[in-house]
Backbone atoms as SQL, in Angstrom:
CREATE TABLE atoms (id INTEGER PRIMARY KEY, chain TEXT, resi INTEGER, resn TEXT, atom TEXT, x REAL, y REAL, z REAL);
INSERT INTO atoms VALUES
  (1, 'A', 1, 'MET', 'N', 6.674, 6.158, 22.543),
  (2, 'A', 1, 'MET', 'CA', 5.286, 5.950, 22.962),
  (3, 'A', 1, 'MET', 'C', 4.388, 6.130, 21.709),
  (4, 'A', 2, 'VAL', 'N', 3.531, 5.156, 21.757),
  (5, 'A', 2, 'VAL', 'CA', 2.466, 5.176, 20.677),
  (6, 'A', 2, 'VAL', 'C', 1.220, 5.912, 21.124),
  (7, 'A', 3, 'TYR', 'N', 0.771, 6.850, 20.461),
  (8, 'A', 3, 'TYR', 'CA', -0.453, 7.603, 20.744),
  (9, 'A', 3, 'TYR', 'C', -1.575, 6.892, 19.895),
  (10, 'A', 4, 'GLU', 'N', -2.468, 6.237, 20.517),
  (11, 'A', 4, 'GLU', 'CA', -3.546, 5.490, 19.802),
  (12, 'A', 4, 'GLU', 'C', -4.773, 6.407, 19.887),
  (13, 'A', 5, 'HIS', 'N', -5.166, 6.984, 18.684),
  (14, 'A', 5, 'HIS', 'CA', -6.214, 7.878, 18.640),
  (15, 'A', 5, 'HIS', 'C', -7.651, 7.098, 18.442),
  (16, 'A', 6, 'LEU', 'N', -8.599, 7.703, 19.079),
  (17, 'A', 6, 'LEU', 'CA', -9.960, 7.245, 18.886),
  (18, 'A', 6, 'LEU', 'C', -10.706, 8.574, 18.649),
  (19, 'A', 7, 'PHE', 'N', -11.287, 8.724, 17.449),
  (20, 'A', 7, 'PHE', 'CA', -12.070, 10.006, 17.152),
  (21, 'A', 7, 'PHE', 'C', -13.448, 9.891, 17.625),
  (22, 'A', 8, 'ILE', 'N', -13.874, 10.885, 18.339),
  (23, 'A', 8, 'ILE', 'CA', -15.133, 11.046, 18.953),
  (24, 'A', 8, 'ILE', 'C', -15.759, 12.308, 18.582),
  (25, 'A', 9, 'LYS', 'N', -17.016, 12.290, 18.024),
  (26, 'A', 9, 'LYS', 'CA', -17.722, 13.569, 17.660),
  (27, 'A', 9, 'LYS', 'C', -17.864, 14.394, 18.870),
  (28, 'A', 10, 'HIS', 'N', -17.794, 15.677, 18.668),
  (29, 'A', 10, 'HIS', 'CA', -17.944, 16.679, 19.763),
  (30, 'A', 10, 'HIS', 'C', -19.195, 16.430, 20.558),
  (31, 'A', 11, 'ASP', 'N', -20.359, 16.189, 19.994),
  (32, 'A', 11, 'ASP', 'CA', -21.591, 15.956, 20.678),
  (33, 'A', 11, 'ASP', 'C', -21.598, 14.712, 21.570),
  (34, 'A', 12, 'ASP', 'N', -20.677, 13.836, 21.307),
  (35, 'A', 12, 'ASP', 'CA', -20.616, 12.546, 22.044),
  (36, 'A', 12, 'ASP', 'C', -19.528, 12.587, 23.169),
  (37, 'A', 13, 'PHE', 'N', -18.984, 13.780, 23.390),
  (38, 'A', 13, 'PHE', 'CA', -17.857, 13.897, 24.298),
  (39, 'A', 13, 'PHE', 'C', -18.163, 14.833, 25.470),
  (40, 'A', 14, 'THR', 'N', -17.999, 14.435, 26.719),
  (41, 'A', 14, 'THR', 'CA', -18.193, 15.305, 27.833),
  (42, 'A', 14, 'THR', 'C', -17.068, 15.139, 28.787),
  (43, 'A', 15, 'ILE', 'N', -16.570, 16.254, 29.316),
  (44, 'A', 15, 'ILE', 'CA', -15.432, 16.104, 30.398),
  (45, 'A', 15, 'ILE', 'C', -16.330, 16.081, 31.706),
  (46, 'A', 16, 'LEU', 'N', -16.142, 15.063, 32.479),
  (47, 'A', 16, 'LEU', 'CA', -16.831, 14.846, 33.681),
  (48, 'A', 16, 'LEU', 'C', -16.253, 15.719, 34.905),
  (49, 'A', 17, 'ALA', 'N', -14.917, 15.759, 34.901),
  (50, 'A', 17, 'ALA', 'CA', -14.233, 16.432, 35.964),
  (51, 'A', 17, 'ALA', 'C', -12.862, 16.878, 35.522),
  (52, 'A', 18, 'GLY', 'N', -12.342, 17.858, 36.227),
  (53, 'A', 18, 'GLY', 'CA', -10.942, 18.274, 35.969),
  (54, 'A', 18, 'GLY', 'C', -10.704, 19.229, 34.732),
  (55, 'A', 19, 'SER', 'N', -11.798, 19.867, 34.225),
  (56, 'A', 19, 'SER', 'CA', -11.585, 20.686, 33.150),
  (57, 'A', 19, 'SER', 'C', -10.711, 21.868, 33.391),
  (58, 'A', 20, 'ASP', 'N', -10.655, 22.272, 34.707),
  (59, 'A', 20, 'ASP', 'CA', -9.791, 23.413, 35.163),
  (60, 'A', 20, 'ASP', 'C', -8.330, 23.038, 35.166),
  (61, 'A', 21, 'SER', 'N', -8.024, 21.790, 34.941),
  (62, 'A', 21, 'SER', 'CA', -6.601, 21.309, 34.901),
  (63, 'A', 21, 'SER', 'C', -6.092, 21.198, 33.512),
  (64, 'A', 22, 'ILE', 'N', -6.816, 21.576, 32.479),
  (65, 'A', 22, 'ILE', 'CA', -6.481, 21.326, 31.050),
  (66, 'A', 22, 'ILE', 'C', -5.904, 22.702, 30.617),
  (67, 'A', 23, 'THR', 'N', -4.842, 22.590, 29.876),
  (68, 'A', 23, 'THR', 'CA', -4.173, 23.754, 29.206),
  (69, 'A', 23, 'THR', 'C', -4.036, 23.372, 27.738),
  (70, 'A', 24, 'GLU', 'N', -4.014, 24.443, 26.884),
  (71, 'A', 24, 'GLU', 'CA', -3.924, 24.251, 25.363),
  (72, 'A', 24, 'GLU', 'C', -2.655, 24.721, 24.791),
  (73, 'A', 25, 'TYR', 'N', -2.237, 23.968, 23.843),
  (74, 'A', 25, 'TYR', 'CA', -0.953, 24.344, 23.077),
  (75, 'A', 25, 'TYR', 'C', -1.395, 24.256, 21.550),
  (76, 'A', 26, 'THR', 'N', -0.928, 25.270, 20.744),
  (77, 'A', 26, 'THR', 'CA', -1.206, 25.228, 19.354),
  (78, 'A', 26, 'THR', 'C', 0.205, 25.396, 18.684),
  (79, 'A', 27, 'PHE', 'N', 0.286, 24.767, 17.487),
  (80, 'A', 27, 'PHE', 'CA', 1.503, 24.927, 16.578),
  (81, 'A', 27, 'PHE', 'C', 1.163, 26.002, 15.625),
  (82, 'A', 28, 'ARG', 'N', 1.978, 26.060, 14.604),
  (83, 'A', 28, 'ARG', 'CA', 2.048, 27.134, 13.597),
  (84, 'A', 28, 'ARG', 'C', 0.685, 27.472, 13.025),
  (85, 'A', 29, 'THR', 'N', -0.092, 26.614, 12.563),
  (86, 'A', 29, 'THR', 'CA', -1.395, 27.023, 11.901),
  (87, 'A', 29, 'THR', 'C', -2.488, 27.342, 12.911),
  (88, 'A', 30, 'LYS', 'N', -2.292, 27.041, 14.196),
  (89, 'A', 30, 'LYS', 'CA', -3.228, 27.279, 15.205),
  (90, 'A', 30, 'LYS', 'C', -4.591, 26.603, 15.018),
  (91, 'A', 31, 'THR', 'N', -4.598, 25.594, 14.126),
  (92, 'A', 31, 'THR', 'CA', -5.819, 24.856, 13.750),
  (93, 'A', 31, 'THR', 'C', -6.136, 23.766, 14.768),
  (94, 'A', 32, 'ALA', 'N', -5.167, 22.921, 15.049),
  (95, 'A', 32, 'ALA', 'CA', -5.240, 21.795, 16.009),
  (96, 'A', 32, 'ALA', 'C', -5.078, 22.397, 17.344),
  (97, 'A', 33, 'LYS', 'N', -5.821, 21.988, 18.286),
  (98, 'A', 33, 'LYS', 'CA', -5.709, 22.389, 19.741),
  (99, 'A', 33, 'LYS', 'C', -5.313, 21.218, 20.572),
  (100, 'A', 34, 'HIS', 'N', -4.069, 21.230, 20.979),
  (101, 'A', 34, 'HIS', 'CA', -3.531, 20.186, 21.731),
  (102, 'A', 34, 'HIS', 'C', -3.698, 20.444, 23.212),
  (103, 'A', 35, 'LEU', 'N', -4.448, 19.565, 23.947),
  (104, 'A', 35, 'LEU', 'CA', -4.793, 19.785, 25.285),
  (105, 'A', 35, 'LEU', 'C', -4.085, 18.837, 26.162),
  (106, 'A', 36, 'PHE', 'N', -3.445, 19.489, 27.216),
  (107, 'A', 36, 'PHE', 'CA', -2.659, 18.777, 28.178),
  (108, 'A', 36, 'PHE', 'C', -3.143, 18.972, 29.619),
  (109, 'A', 37, 'CYS', 'N', -2.841, 17.998, 30.465),
  (110, 'A', 37, 'CYS', 'CA', -3.154, 18.219, 31.891),
  (111, 'A', 37, 'CYS', 'C', -2.020, 19.108, 32.441),
  (112, 'A', 38, 'LYS', 'N', -2.443, 20.148, 33.160),
  (113, 'A', 38, 'LYS', 'CA', -1.407, 21.124, 33.718),
  (114, 'A', 38, 'LYS', 'C', -0.571, 20.413, 34.848),
  (115, 'A', 39, 'ILE', 'N', -1.148, 19.414, 35.425),
  (116, 'A', 39, 'ILE', 'CA', -0.475, 18.743, 36.571),
  (117, 'A', 39, 'ILE', 'C', 0.501, 17.753, 36.154),
  (118, 'A', 40, 'CYS', 'N', 0.077, 16.785, 35.342),
  (119, 'A', 40, 'CYS', 'CA', 0.971, 15.669, 34.917),
  (120, 'A', 40, 'CYS', 'C', 1.505, 15.730, 33.501),
  (121, 'A', 41, 'GLY', 'N', 0.995, 16.639, 32.634),
  (122, 'A', 41, 'GLY', 'CA', 1.473, 16.787, 31.308),
  (123, 'A', 41, 'GLY', 'C', 0.920, 15.771, 30.275),
  (124, 'A', 42, 'VAL', 'N', -0.036, 14.931, 30.693),
  (125, 'A', 42, 'VAL', 'CA', -0.563, 13.930, 29.739),
  (126, 'A', 42, 'VAL', 'C', -1.481, 14.682, 28.736),
  (127, 'A', 43, 'LYS', 'N', -1.383, 14.195, 27.409),
  (128, 'A', 43, 'LYS', 'CA', -2.267, 14.702, 26.388),
  (129, 'A', 43, 'LYS', 'C', -3.378, 13.616, 26.225),
  (130, 'A', 44, 'SER', 'N', -4.495, 13.748, 27.020),
  (131, 'A', 44, 'SER', 'CA', -5.559, 12.750, 26.978),
  (132, 'A', 44, 'SER', 'C', -6.448, 12.901, 25.779),
  (133, 'A', 45, 'PHE', 'N', -6.590, 14.110, 25.220),
  (134, 'A', 45, 'PHE', 'CA', -7.451, 14.367, 24.042),
  (135, 'A', 45, 'PHE', 'C', -6.969, 15.653, 23.388),
  (136, 'A', 46, 'TYR', 'N', -7.369, 15.882, 22.150),
  (137, 'A', 46, 'TYR', 'CA', -7.061, 17.116, 21.390),
  (138, 'A', 46, 'TYR', 'C', -8.012, 17.317, 20.219),
  (139, 'A', 47, 'GLN', 'N', -8.025, 18.506, 19.762),
  (140, 'A', 47, 'GLN', 'CA', -8.828, 18.803, 18.587),
  (141, 'A', 47, 'GLN', 'C', -7.875, 18.803, 17.374),
  (142, 'A', 48, 'PRO', 'N', -8.019, 17.757, 16.568),
  (143, 'A', 48, 'PRO', 'CA', -7.109, 17.672, 15.297),
  (144, 'A', 48, 'PRO', 'C', -7.608, 18.467, 14.211),
  (145, 'A', 49, 'ARG', 'N', -6.733, 18.919, 13.354),
  (146, 'A', 49, 'ARG', 'CA', -7.184, 19.729, 12.172),
  (147, 'A', 49, 'ARG', 'C', -7.732, 18.787, 11.183),
  (148, 'A', 50, 'SER', 'N', -7.294, 17.480, 11.189),
  (149, 'A', 50, 'SER', 'CA', -7.822, 16.465, 10.200),
  (150, 'A', 50, 'SER', 'C', -9.291, 16.129, 10.465),
  (151, 'A', 51, 'HIS', 'N', -9.767, 16.336, 11.632),
  (152, 'A', 51, 'HIS', 'CA', -11.225, 15.997, 12.014),
  (153, 'A', 51, 'HIS', 'C', -11.864, 17.166, 12.790),
  (154, 'A', 52, 'PRO', 'N', -12.297, 18.187, 12.040),
  (155, 'A', 52, 'PRO', 'CA', -12.715, 19.348, 12.823),
  (156, 'A', 52, 'PRO', 'C', -13.975, 19.180, 13.615),
  (157, 'A', 53, 'ASP', 'N', -14.687, 18.129, 13.349),
  (158, 'A', 53, 'ASP', 'CA', -15.952, 17.970, 14.116),
  (159, 'A', 53, 'ASP', 'C', -15.829, 16.820, 15.180),
  (160, 'A', 54, 'SER', 'N', -14.531, 16.487, 15.479),
  (161, 'A', 54, 'SER', 'CA', -14.203, 15.346, 16.513),
  (162, 'A', 54, 'SER', 'C', -13.070, 15.695, 17.348),
  (163, 'A', 55, 'TYR', 'N', -13.006, 15.097, 18.427),
  (164, 'A', 55, 'TYR', 'CA', -11.884, 15.064, 19.331),
  (165, 'A', 55, 'TYR', 'C', -11.062, 13.807, 19.135),
  (166, 'A', 56, 'SER', 'N', -9.806, 13.873, 19.231),
  (167, 'A', 56, 'SER', 'CA', -8.934, 12.622, 19.211),
  (168, 'A', 56, 'SER', 'C', -8.650, 12.332, 20.649),
  (169, 'A', 57, 'ILE', 'N', -9.159, 11.161, 21.078),
  (170, 'A', 57, 'ILE', 'CA', -9.023, 10.575, 22.408),
  (171, 'A', 57, 'ILE', 'C', -7.831, 9.762, 22.489),
  (172, 'A', 58, 'ASN', 'N', -6.946, 9.869, 23.411),
  (173, 'A', 58, 'ASN', 'CA', -5.890, 8.958, 23.675),
  (174, 'A', 58, 'ASN', 'C', -6.342, 7.691, 24.373),
  (175, 'A', 59, 'LEU', 'N', -6.328, 6.646, 23.499),
  (176, 'A', 59, 'LEU', 'CA', -6.895, 5.371, 24.217),
  (177, 'A', 59, 'LEU', 'C', -6.186, 4.916, 25.453),
  (178, 'A', 60, 'LYS', 'N', -4.915, 5.323, 25.604),
  (179, 'A', 60, 'LYS', 'CA', -4.104, 4.935, 26.840),
  (180, 'A', 60, 'LYS', 'C', -4.732, 5.604, 28.062),
  (181, 'A', 61, 'CYS', 'N', -5.632, 6.659, 27.846),
  (182, 'A', 61, 'CYS', 'CA', -6.212, 7.352, 28.982),
  (183, 'A', 61, 'CYS', 'C', -7.643, 6.805, 29.252),
  (184, 'A', 62, 'VAL', 'N', -8.102, 5.825, 28.587),
  (185, 'A', 62, 'VAL', 'CA', -9.473, 5.298, 28.722),
  (186, 'A', 62, 'VAL', 'C', -9.443, 4.060, 29.479),
  (187, 'A', 63, 'GLU', 'N', -10.245, 4.023, 30.607),
  (188, 'A', 63, 'GLU', 'CA', -10.170, 2.905, 31.520),
  (189, 'A', 63, 'GLU', 'C', -10.611, 1.598, 30.899),
  (190, 'A', 64, 'GLN', 'N', -11.792, 1.725, 30.096),
  (191, 'A', 64, 'GLN', 'CA', -12.244, 0.462, 29.360),
  (192, 'A', 64, 'GLN', 'C', -12.412, 0.862, 27.808),
  (193, 'A', 65, 'PRO', 'N', -11.357, 0.820, 27.103),
  (194, 'A', 65, 'PRO', 'CA', -11.470, 1.305, 25.702),
  (195, 'A', 65, 'PRO', 'C', -12.239, 0.308, 24.896),
  (196, 'A', 66, 'PRO', 'N', -12.910, 0.764, 23.865),
  (197, 'A', 66, 'PRO', 'CA', -13.595, -0.131, 22.952),
  (198, 'A', 66, 'PRO', 'C', -12.535, -0.913, 22.104),
  (199, 'A', 67, 'GLN', 'N', -13.063, -1.985, 21.528),
  (200, 'A', 67, 'GLN', 'CA', -12.218, -2.766, 20.651),
  (201, 'A', 67, 'GLN', 'C', -12.143, -2.023, 19.346),
  (202, 'A', 68, 'VAL', 'N', -10.945, -1.737, 18.819),
  (203, 'A', 68, 'VAL', 'CA', -10.766, -1.028, 17.653),
  (204, 'A', 68, 'VAL', 'C', -10.647, -1.919, 16.520),
  (205, 'A', 69, 'LYS', 'N', -11.433, -1.654, 15.447),
  (206, 'A', 69, 'LYS', 'CA', -11.442, -2.540, 14.232),
  (207, 'A', 69, 'LYS', 'C', -10.621, -2.018, 13.054),
  (208, 'A', 70, 'ASN', 'N', -10.520, -0.678, 13.017),
  (209, 'A', 70, 'ASN', 'CA', -9.745, -0.057, 11.890),
  (210, 'A', 70, 'ASN', 'C', -8.594, 0.779, 12.429),
  (211, 'A', 71, 'THR', 'N', -7.380, 0.558, 12.016),
  (212, 'A', 71, 'THR', 'CA', -6.312, 1.295, 12.520),
  (213, 'A', 71, 'THR', 'C', -5.505, 1.825, 11.211),
  (214, 'A', 72, 'ILE', 'N', -4.967, 3.049, 11.525),
  (215, 'A', 72, 'ILE', 'CA', -4.111, 3.693, 10.513),
  (216, 'A', 72, 'ILE', 'C', -2.781, 3.995, 11.128),
  (217, 'A', 73, 'ASN', 'N', -1.738, 3.584, 10.582),
  (218, 'A', 73, 'ASN', 'CA', -0.416, 3.876, 11.088),
  (219, 'A', 73, 'ASN', 'C', 0.063, 5.195, 10.623),
  (220, 'A', 74, 'PHE', 'N', 0.489, 6.002, 11.501),
  (221, 'A', 74, 'PHE', 'CA', 0.981, 7.434, 11.159),
  (222, 'A', 74, 'PHE', 'C', 2.277, 7.678, 11.919),
  (223, 'A', 75, 'ASP', 'N', 3.258, 8.069, 11.257),
  (224, 'A', 75, 'ASP', 'CA', 4.537, 8.265, 11.909),
  (225, 'A', 75, 'ASP', 'C', 4.722, 9.578, 12.597),
  (226, 'A', 76, 'GLY', 'N', 3.766, 10.563, 12.503),
  (227, 'A', 76, 'GLY', 'CA', 3.956, 11.775, 13.149),
  (228, 'A', 76, 'GLY', 'C', 4.901, 12.778, 12.414),
  (229, 'A', 77, 'LYS', 'N', 5.634, 12.265, 11.388),
  (230, 'A', 77, 'LYS', 'CA', 6.496, 13.143, 10.613),
  (231, 'A', 77, 'LYS', 'C', 5.916, 13.565, 9.352),
  (232, 'A', 78, 'ASN', 'N', 5.169, 12.636, 8.693),
  (233, 'A', 78, 'ASN', 'CA', 4.568, 12.937, 7.413),
  (234, 'A', 78, 'ASN', 'C', 3.160, 13.435, 7.541),
  (235, 'A', 79, 'ASP', 'N', 2.690, 13.962, 6.510),
  (236, 'A', 79, 'ASP', 'CA', 1.324, 14.597, 6.533),
  (237, 'A', 79, 'ASP', 'C', 0.213, 13.448, 6.780),
  (238, 'A', 80, 'PHE', 'N', -0.643, 13.813, 7.792),
  (239, 'A', 80, 'PHE', 'CA', -1.669, 12.835, 8.163),
  (240, 'A', 80, 'PHE', 'C', -2.726, 12.636, 7.055),
  (241, 'A', 81, 'THR', 'N', -2.942, 13.611, 6.237),
  (242, 'A', 81, 'THR', 'CA', -3.830, 13.480, 5.157),
  (243, 'A', 81, 'THR', 'C', -3.354, 12.447, 4.086),
  (244, 'A', 82, 'LYS', 'N', -2.093, 12.368, 3.873),
  (245, 'A', 82, 'LYS', 'CA', -1.494, 11.421, 3.035),
  (246, 'A', 82, 'LYS', 'C', -1.632, 10.022, 3.568),
  (247, 'A', 83, 'SER', 'N', -1.484, 9.862, 4.896),
  (248, 'A', 83, 'SER', 'CA', -1.739, 8.591, 5.508),
  (249, 'A', 83, 'SER', 'C', -3.156, 8.039, 5.300),
  (250, 'A', 84, 'LEU', 'N', -4.112, 9.038, 5.406),
  (251, 'A', 84, 'LEU', 'CA', -5.492, 8.640, 5.263),
  (252, 'A', 84, 'LEU', 'C', -5.714, 8.174, 3.751),
  (253, 'A', 85, 'ALA', 'N', -5.046, 8.929, 2.804),
  (254, 'A', 85, 'ALA', 'CA', -5.167, 8.522, 1.460),
  (255, 'A', 85, 'ALA', 'C', -4.681, 7.143, 1.149),
  (256, 'A', 86, 'LYS', 'N', -3.490, 6.889, 1.773),
  (257, 'A', 86, 'LYS', 'CA', -2.888, 5.538, 1.557),
  (258, 'A', 86, 'LYS', 'C', -3.764, 4.409, 2.085),
  (259, 'A', 87, 'ASN', 'N', -4.527, 4.679, 3.083),
  (260, 'A', 87, 'ASN', 'CA', -5.479, 3.746, 3.639),
  (261, 'A', 87, 'ASN', 'C', -6.931, 3.807, 3.060),
  (262, 'A', 88, 'ASN', 'N', -7.081, 4.512, 1.960),
  (263, 'A', 88, 'ASN', 'CA', -8.322, 4.719, 1.340),
  (264, 'A', 88, 'ASN', 'C', -9.317, 5.280, 2.256),
  (265, 'A', 89, 'LEU', 'N', -9.088, 6.160, 3.068),
  (266, 'A', 89, 'LEU', 'CA', -10.043, 6.743, 4.098),
  (267, 'A', 89, 'LEU', 'C', -10.337, 8.241, 3.713);
């Protein structure tokens, strides 16, 4: 499965309903906050360590996603910061 990220600033993001169904998981550094639905297990958004001022929104969970103009391929195995550098971002 491909996780298509869309980074949204914290001030531009609001949960309209269902916040009581969200649970959090963190890995070793406890910096990134992975948020999942307690009922179905979908990761609709999370707090990435690479973008501390934004949430990463799963575009597969957006009913009418915007057209994305800039994409970065990341394999999930290698360091995300290096992927950004390769793409001059």
